[in-house]
PDB file of N, H, CA, C and O in Angstrom:
ATOM      1  N   MET A   1     -10.324 -59.135  -7.000  1.00  0.00           N
ATOM      2  CA  MET A   1      -9.004 -59.681  -6.802  1.00  0.00           C
ATOM      3  C   MET A   1      -8.074 -58.559  -6.403  1.00  0.00           C
ATOM      4  O   MET A   1      -8.277 -57.399  -6.763  1.00  0.00           O
ATOM      5  N   GLY A   2      -7.063 -58.918  -5.662  1.00  0.00           N
ATOM      6  H   GLY A   2      -6.898 -59.860  -5.370  1.00  0.00           H
ATOM      7  CA  GLY A   2      -6.054 -57.961  -5.269  1.00  0.00           C
ATOM      8  C   GLY A   2      -4.849 -58.681  -4.700  1.00  0.00           C
ATOM      9  O   GLY A   2      -4.926 -59.847  -4.313  1.00  0.00           O
ATOM     10  N   SER A   3      -3.733 -57.968  -4.655  1.00  0.00           N
ATOM     11  H   SER A   3      -3.670 -57.021  -4.970  1.00  0.00           H
ATOM     12  CA  SER A   3      -2.519 -58.610  -4.166  1.00  0.00           C
ATOM     13  C   SER A   3      -2.290 -58.295  -2.694  1.00  0.00           C
ATOM     14  O   SER A   3      -2.641 -57.223  -2.200  1.00  0.00           O
ATOM     15  N   ILE A   4      -1.695 -59.257  -2.018  1.00  0.00           N
ATOM     16  H   ILE A   4      -1.410 -60.127  -2.419  1.00  0.00           H
ATOM     17  CA  ILE A   4      -1.252 -59.093  -0.643  1.00  0.00           C
ATOM     18  C   ILE A   4       0.197 -59.560  -0.602  1.00  0.00           C
ATOM     19  O   ILE A   4       0.739 -59.971  -1.629  1.00  0.00           O
ATOM     20  N   ALA A   5       0.821 -59.505   0.541  1.00  0.00           N
ATOM     21  H   ALA A   5       0.382 -59.171   1.374  1.00  0.00           H
ATOM     22  CA  ALA A   5       2.239 -59.864   0.636  1.00  0.00           C
ATOM     23  C   ALA A   5       2.526 -61.272   0.134  1.00  0.00           C
ATOM     24  O   ALA A   5       3.584 -61.506  -0.450  1.00  0.00           O
ATOM     25  N   ARG A   6       1.617 -62.211   0.345  1.00  0.00           N
ATOM     26  H   ARG A   6       0.757 -62.021   0.819  1.00  0.00           H
ATOM     27  CA  ARG A   6       1.858 -63.616  -0.023  1.00  0.00           C
ATOM     28  C   ARG A   6       1.385 -63.980  -1.420  1.00  0.00           C
ATOM     29  O   ARG A   6       1.648 -65.099  -1.861  1.00  0.00           O
ATOM     30  N   GLY A   7       0.706 -63.104  -2.138  1.00  0.00           N
ATOM     31  H   GLY A   7       0.492 -62.195  -1.780  1.00  0.00           H
ATOM     32  CA  GLY A   7       0.248 -63.439  -3.477  1.00  0.00           C
ATOM     33  C   GLY A   7      -1.025 -62.711  -3.844  1.00  0.00           C
ATOM     34  O   GLY A   7      -1.359 -61.685  -3.252  1.00  0.00           O
ATOM     35  N   LEU A   8      -1.730 -63.243  -4.816  1.00  0.00           N
ATOM     36  H   LEU A   8      -1.458 -64.077  -5.297  1.00  0.00           H
ATOM     37  CA  LEU A   8      -2.962 -62.653  -5.321  1.00  0.00           C
ATOM     38  C   LEU A   8      -4.148 -63.398  -4.719  1.00  0.00           C
ATOM     39  O   LEU A   8      -4.168 -64.629  -4.702  1.00  0.00           O
ATOM     40  N   VAL A   9      -5.130 -62.658  -4.229  1.00  0.00           N
ATOM     41  H   VAL A   9      -5.114 -61.658  -4.243  1.00  0.00           H
ATOM     42  CA  VAL A   9      -6.289 -63.277  -3.597  1.00  0.00           C
ATOM     43  C   VAL A   9      -7.587 -62.880  -4.297  1.00  0.00           C
ATOM     44  O   VAL A   9      -7.686 -61.816  -4.909  1.00  0.00           O
ATOM     45  N   VAL A  10      -8.572 -63.762  -4.190  1.00  0.00           N
ATOM     46  H   VAL A  10      -8.491 -64.627  -3.694  1.00  0.00           H
ATOM     47  CA  VAL A  10      -9.924 -63.508  -4.679  1.00  0.00           C
ATOM     48  C   VAL A  10     -10.810 -63.373  -3.440  1.00  0.00           C
ATOM     49  O   VAL A  10     -10.830 -64.258  -2.584  1.00  0.00           O
ATOM     50  N   VAL A  11     -11.530 -62.275  -3.353  1.00  0.00           N
ATOM     51  H   VAL A  11     -11.514 -61.557  -4.048  1.00  0.00           H
ATOM     52  CA  VAL A  11     -12.411 -62.032  -2.207  1.00  0.00           C
ATOM     53  C   VAL A  11     -13.827 -61.817  -2.713  1.00  0.00           C
ATOM     54  O   VAL A  11     -14.047 -61.056  -3.655  1.00  0.00           O
ATOM     55  N   VAL A  12     -14.785 -62.487  -2.089  1.00  0.00           N
ATOM     56  H   VAL A  12     -14.606 -63.105  -1.324  1.00  0.00           H
ATOM     57  CA  VAL A  12     -16.204 -62.301  -2.401  1.00  0.00           C
ATOM     58  C   VAL A  12     -16.833 -61.614  -1.200  1.00  0.00           C
ATOM     59  O   VAL A  12     -16.673 -62.070  -0.067  1.00  0.00           O
ATOM     60  N   TRP A  13     -17.550 -60.517  -1.441  1.00  0.00           N
ATOM     61  H   TRP A  13     -17.680 -60.147  -2.361  1.00  0.00           H
ATOM     62  CA  TRP A  13     -18.154 -59.775  -0.350  1.00  0.00           C
ATOM     63  C   TRP A  13     -19.524 -59.258  -0.736  1.00  0.00           C
ATOM     64  O   TRP A  13     -19.904 -59.257  -1.907  1.00  0.00           O
ATOM     65  N   THR A  14     -20.250 -58.822   0.268  1.00  0.00           N
ATOM     66  H   THR A  14     -19.941 -58.823   1.219  1.00  0.00           H
ATOM     67  CA  THR A  14     -21.544 -58.185   0.054  1.00  0.00           C
ATOM     68  C   THR A  14     -21.608 -56.939   0.926  1.00  0.00           C
ATOM     69  O   THR A  14     -21.043 -56.902   2.019  1.00  0.00           O
ATOM     70  N   GLU A  15     -22.294 -55.931   0.435  1.00  0.00           N
ATOM     71  H   GLU A  15     -22.753 -55.961  -0.453  1.00  0.00           H
ATOM     72  CA  GLU A  15     -22.487 -54.714   1.217  1.00  0.00           C
ATOM     73  C   GLU A  15     -23.825 -54.800   1.923  1.00  0.00           C
ATOM     74  O   GLU A  15     -24.850 -55.081   1.301  1.00  0.00           O
ATOM     75  N   ARG A  16     -23.811 -54.555   3.225  1.00  0.00           N
ATOM     76  H   ARG A  16     -22.979 -54.327   3.730  1.00  0.00           H
ATOM     77  CA  ARG A  16     -25.023 -54.645   4.043  1.00  0.00           C
ATOM     78  C   ARG A  16     -25.245 -53.300   4.728  1.00  0.00           C
ATOM     79  O   ARG A  16     -24.306 -52.713   5.266  1.00  0.00           O
ATOM     80  N   ASP A  17     -26.453 -52.824   4.710  1.00  0.00           N
ATOM     81  H   ASP A  17     -27.216 -53.301   4.273  1.00  0.00           H
ATOM     82  CA  ASP A  17     -26.830 -51.606   5.440  1.00  0.00           C
ATOM     83  C   ASP A  17     -25.913 -50.420   5.155  1.00  0.00           C
ATOM     84  O   ASP A  17     -25.494 -49.726   6.081  1.00  0.00           O
ATOM     85  N   GLY A  18     -25.603 -50.187   3.902  1.00  0.00           N
ATOM     86  H   GLY A  18     -25.943 -50.751   3.149  1.00  0.00           H
ATOM     87  CA  GLY A  18     -24.848 -49.002   3.520  1.00  0.00           C
ATOM     88  C   GLY A  18     -23.348 -49.103   3.693  1.00  0.00           C
ATOM     89  O   GLY A  18     -22.628 -49.259   2.706  1.00  0.00           O
ATOM     90  N   ASP A  19     -22.854 -49.019   4.922  1.00  0.00           N
ATOM     91  H   ASP A  19     -23.438 -48.893   5.724  1.00  0.00           H
ATOM     92  CA  ASP A  19     -21.409 -48.967   5.125  1.00  0.00           C
ATOM     93  C   ASP A  19     -20.828 -50.221   5.771  1.00  0.00           C
ATOM     94  O   ASP A  19     -19.680 -50.207   6.216  1.00  0.00           O
ATOM     95  N   VAL A  20     -21.594 -51.293   5.829  1.00  0.00           N
ATOM     96  H   VAL A  20     -22.526 -51.305   5.468  1.00  0.00           H
ATOM     97  CA  VAL A  20     -21.119 -52.553   6.407  1.00  0.00           C
ATOM     98  C   VAL A  20     -20.786 -53.504   5.266  1.00  0.00           C
ATOM     99  O   VAL A  20     -21.622 -53.760   4.399  1.00  0.00           O
ATOM    100  N   ILE A  21     -19.564 -54.027   5.268  1.00  0.00           N
ATOM    101  H   ILE A  21     -18.885 -53.820   5.972  1.00  0.00           H
ATOM    102  CA  ILE A  21     -19.135 -54.982   4.250  1.00  0.00           C
ATOM    103  C   ILE A  21     -18.917 -56.321   4.921  1.00  0.00           C
ATOM    104  O   ILE A  21     -18.213 -56.412   5.926  1.00  0.00           O
ATOM    105  N   ARG A  22     -19.523 -57.364   4.363  1.00  0.00           N
ATOM    106  H   ARG A  22     -20.096 -57.290   3.547  1.00  0.00           H
ATOM    107  CA  ARG A  22     -19.402 -58.713   4.916  1.00  0.00           C
ATOM    108  C   ARG A  22     -18.599 -59.564   3.944  1.00  0.00           C
ATOM    109  O   ARG A  22     -18.990 -59.720   2.787  1.00  0.00           O
ATOM    110  N   ILE A  23     -17.481 -60.117   4.402  1.00  0.00           N
ATOM    111  H   ILE A  23     -17.163 -59.990   5.342  1.00  0.00           H
ATOM    112  CA  ILE A  23     -16.661 -60.988   3.567  1.00  0.00           C
ATOM    113  C   ILE A  23     -17.267 -62.387   3.602  1.00  0.00           C
ATOM    114  O   ILE A  23     -17.459 -62.976   4.666  1.00  0.00           O
ATOM    115  N   ILE A  24     -17.561 -62.902   2.416  1.00  0.00           N
ATOM    116  H   ILE A  24     -17.404 -62.424   1.551  1.00  0.00           H
ATOM    117  CA  ILE A  24     -18.156 -64.229   2.292  1.00  0.00           C
ATOM    118  C   ILE A  24     -17.072 -65.279   2.138  1.00  0.00           C
ATOM    119  O   ILE A  24     -17.142 -66.333   2.770  1.00  0.00           O
ATOM    120  N   SER A  25     -16.071 -65.012   1.310  1.00  0.00           N
ATOM    121  H   SER A  25     -16.015 -64.156   0.797  1.00  0.00           H
ATOM    122  CA  SER A  25     -14.956 -65.946   1.185  1.00  0.00           C
ATOM    123  C   SER A  25     -13.720 -65.212   0.698  1.00  0.00           C
ATOM    124  O   SER A  25     -13.810 -64.148   0.085  1.00  0.00           O
ATOM    125  N   ALA A  26     -12.562 -65.798   0.982  1.00  0.00           N
ATOM    126  H   ALA A  26     -12.489 -66.662   1.480  1.00  0.00           H
ATOM    127  CA  ALA A  26     -11.278 -65.280   0.510  1.00  0.00           C
ATOM    128  C   ALA A  26     -10.366 -66.481   0.277  1.00  0.00           C
ATOM    129  O   ALA A  26     -10.279 -67.385   1.107  1.00  0.00           O
ATOM    130  N   ARG A  27      -9.689 -66.469  -0.871  1.00  0.00           N
ATOM    131  H   ARG A  27      -9.759 -65.734  -1.546  1.00  0.00           H
ATOM    132  CA  ARG A  27      -8.805 -67.587  -1.213  1.00  0.00           C
ATOM    133  C   ARG A  27      -7.715 -67.082  -2.141  1.00  0.00           C
ATOM    134  O   ARG A  27      -7.848 -66.019  -2.748  1.00  0.00           O
ATOM    135  N   PHE A  28      -6.639 -67.846  -2.248  1.00  0.00           N
ATOM    136  H   PHE A  28      -6.532 -68.710  -1.755  1.00  0.00           H
ATOM    137  CA  PHE A  28      -5.591 -67.503  -3.197  1.00  0.00           C
ATOM    138  C   PHE A  28      -6.080 -67.767  -4.612  1.00  0.00           C
ATOM    139  O   PHE A  28      -6.804 -68.732  -4.857  1.00  0.00           O
ATOM    140  N   ALA A  29      -5.683 -66.912  -5.537  1.00  0.00           N
ATOM    141  H   ALA A  29      -5.095 -66.128  -5.338  1.00  0.00           H
ATOM    142  CA  ALA A  29      -6.093 -67.026  -6.937  1.00  0.00           C
ATOM    143  C   ALA A  29      -5.407 -68.212  -7.605  1.00  0.00           C
ATOM    144  O   ALA A  29      -4.272 -68.560  -7.280  1.00  0.00           O
ATOM    145  N   THR A  30      -6.121 -68.823  -8.543  1.00  0.00           N
ATOM    146  H   THR A  30      -7.043 -68.541  -8.807  1.00  0.00           H
ATOM    147  CA  THR A  30      -5.546 -69.906  -9.347  1.00  0.00           C
ATOM    148  C   THR A  30      -4.609 -69.293 -10.399  1.00  0.00           C
ATOM    149  O   THR A  30      -4.590 -68.079 -10.599  1.00  0.00           O
ATOM    150  N   GLY A  31      -3.849 -70.143 -11.051  1.00  0.00           N
ATOM    151  H   GLY A  31      -3.864 -71.129 -10.888  1.00  0.00           H
ATOM    152  CA  GLY A  31      -2.939 -69.663 -12.085  1.00  0.00           C
ATOM    153  C   GLY A  31      -3.648 -68.914 -13.204  1.00  0.00           C
ATOM    154  O   GLY A  31      -3.180 -67.866 -13.647  1.00  0.00           O
ATOM    155  N   SER A  32      -4.771 -69.447 -13.659  1.00  0.00           N
ATOM    156  H   SER A  32      -5.151 -70.299 -13.299  1.00  0.00           H
ATOM    157  CA  SER A  32      -5.501 -68.779 -14.754  1.00  0.00           C
ATOM    158  C   SER A  32      -6.111 -67.457 -14.281  1.00  0.00           C
ATOM    159  O   SER A  32      -6.187 -66.506 -15.058  1.00  0.00           O
ATOM    160  N   GLU A  33      -6.542 -67.382 -13.032  1.00  0.00           N
ATOM    161  H   GLU A  33      -6.480 -68.155 -12.400  1.00  0.00           H
ATOM    162  CA  GLU A  33      -7.078 -66.123 -12.493  1.00  0.00           C
ATOM    163  C   GLU A  33      -5.975 -65.072 -12.391  1.00  0.00           C
ATOM    164  O   GLU A  33      -6.218 -63.894 -12.654  1.00  0.00           O
ATOM    165  N   LYS A  34      -4.772 -65.485 -12.013  1.00  0.00           N
ATOM    166  H   LYS A  34      -4.575 -66.442 -11.799  1.00  0.00           H
ATOM    167  CA  LYS A  34      -3.640 -64.556 -11.946  1.00  0.00           C
ATOM    168  C   LYS A  34      -3.333 -63.988 -13.323  1.00  0.00           C
ATOM    169  O   LYS A  34      -3.111 -62.787 -13.477  1.00  0.00           O
ATOM    170  N   THR A  35      -3.324 -64.866 -14.322  1.00  0.00           N
ATOM    171  H   THR A  35      -3.504 -65.841 -14.197  1.00  0.00           H
ATOM    172  CA  THR A  35      -3.048 -64.429 -15.694  1.00  0.00           C
ATOM    173  C   THR A  35      -4.097 -63.441 -16.171  1.00  0.00           C
ATOM    174  O   THR A  35      -3.765 -62.408 -16.752  1.00  0.00           O
ATOM    175  N   GLU A  36      -5.359 -63.754 -15.929  1.00  0.00           N
ATOM    176  H   GLU A  36      -5.629 -64.594 -15.457  1.00  0.00           H
ATOM    177  CA  GLU A  36      -6.451 -62.868 -16.350  1.00  0.00           C
ATOM    178  C   GLU A  36      -6.367 -61.508 -15.640  1.00  0.00           C
ATOM    179  O   GLU A  36      -6.551 -60.465 -16.267  1.00  0.00           O
ATOM    180  N   TYR A  37      -6.093 -61.526 -14.341  1.00  0.00           N
ATOM    181  H   TYR A  37      -5.944 -62.373 -13.831  1.00  0.00           H
ATOM    182  CA  TYR A  37      -5.990 -60.282 -13.567  1.00  0.00           C
ATOM    183  C   TYR A  37      -4.844 -59.422 -14.088  1.00  0.00           C
ATOM    184  O   TYR A  37      -5.003 -58.218 -14.293  1.00  0.00           O
ATOM    185  N   ARG A  38      -3.705 -60.040 -14.297  1.00  0.00           N
ATOM    186  H   ARG A  38      -3.576 -61.017 -14.131  1.00  0.00           H
ATOM    187  CA  ARG A  38      -2.529 -59.262 -14.738  1.00  0.00           C
ATOM    188  C   ARG A  38      -2.716 -58.684 -16.142  1.00  0.00           C
ATOM    189  O   ARG A  38      -2.234 -57.587 -16.426  1.00  0.00           O
ATOM    190  N   SER A  39      -3.414 -59.414 -17.023  1.00  0.00           N
ATOM    191  H   SER A  39      -3.805 -60.305 -16.792  1.00  0.00           H
ATOM    192  CA  SER A  39      -3.651 -58.886 -18.365  1.00  0.00           C
ATOM    193  C   SER A  39      -4.655 -57.733 -18.342  1.00  0.00           C
ATOM    194  O   SER A  39      -4.530 -56.791 -19.125  1.00  0.00           O
ATOM    195  N   SER A  40      -5.649 -57.798 -17.454  1.00  0.00           N
ATOM    196  H   SER A  40      -5.751 -58.563 -16.819  1.00  0.00           H
ATOM    197  CA  SER A  40      -6.635 -56.723 -17.384  1.00  0.00           C
ATOM    198  C   SER A  40      -6.122 -55.530 -16.591  1.00  0.00           C
ATOM    199  O   SER A  40      -6.579 -54.407 -16.804  1.00  0.00           O
ATOM    200  N   ALA A  41      -5.177 -55.757 -15.675  1.00  0.00           N
ATOM    201  H   ALA A  41      -4.806 -56.670 -15.502  1.00  0.00           H
ATOM    202  CA  ALA A  41      -4.615 -54.675 -14.871  1.00  0.00           C
ATOM    203  C   ALA A  41      -3.465 -53.965 -15.597  1.00  0.00           C
ATOM    204  O   ALA A  41      -2.952 -52.955 -15.114  1.00  0.00           O
ATOM    205  N   GLY A  42      -3.070 -54.492 -16.743  1.00  0.00           N
ATOM    206  H   GLY A  42      -3.487 -55.312 -17.134  1.00  0.00           H
ATOM    207  CA  GLY A  42      -2.003 -53.866 -17.522  1.00  0.00           C
ATOM    208  C   GLY A  42      -0.609 -54.157 -17.000  1.00  0.00           C
ATOM    209  O   GLY A  42       0.327 -53.411 -17.286  1.00  0.00           O
ATOM    210  N   GLU A  43      -0.457 -55.229 -16.242  1.00  0.00           N
ATOM    211  H   GLU A  43      -1.217 -55.835 -16.009  1.00  0.00           H
ATOM    212  CA  GLU A  43       0.877 -55.576 -15.716  1.00  0.00           C
ATOM    213  C   GLU A  43       1.661 -56.395 -16.709  1.00  0.00           C
ATOM    214  O   GLU A  43       2.799 -56.773 -16.434  1.00  0.00           O
TER     215      GLU A  43
END
């Protein structure tokens, strides 16, 4: 998870062949995911 200008997003990715990263999905975080992220990030 990470923040962008429009909000908090969840990204699923896989690493292929060492330095190649393939994004599988990206979506805005749900309310409960935002709460969990902020509590673990110390915000």
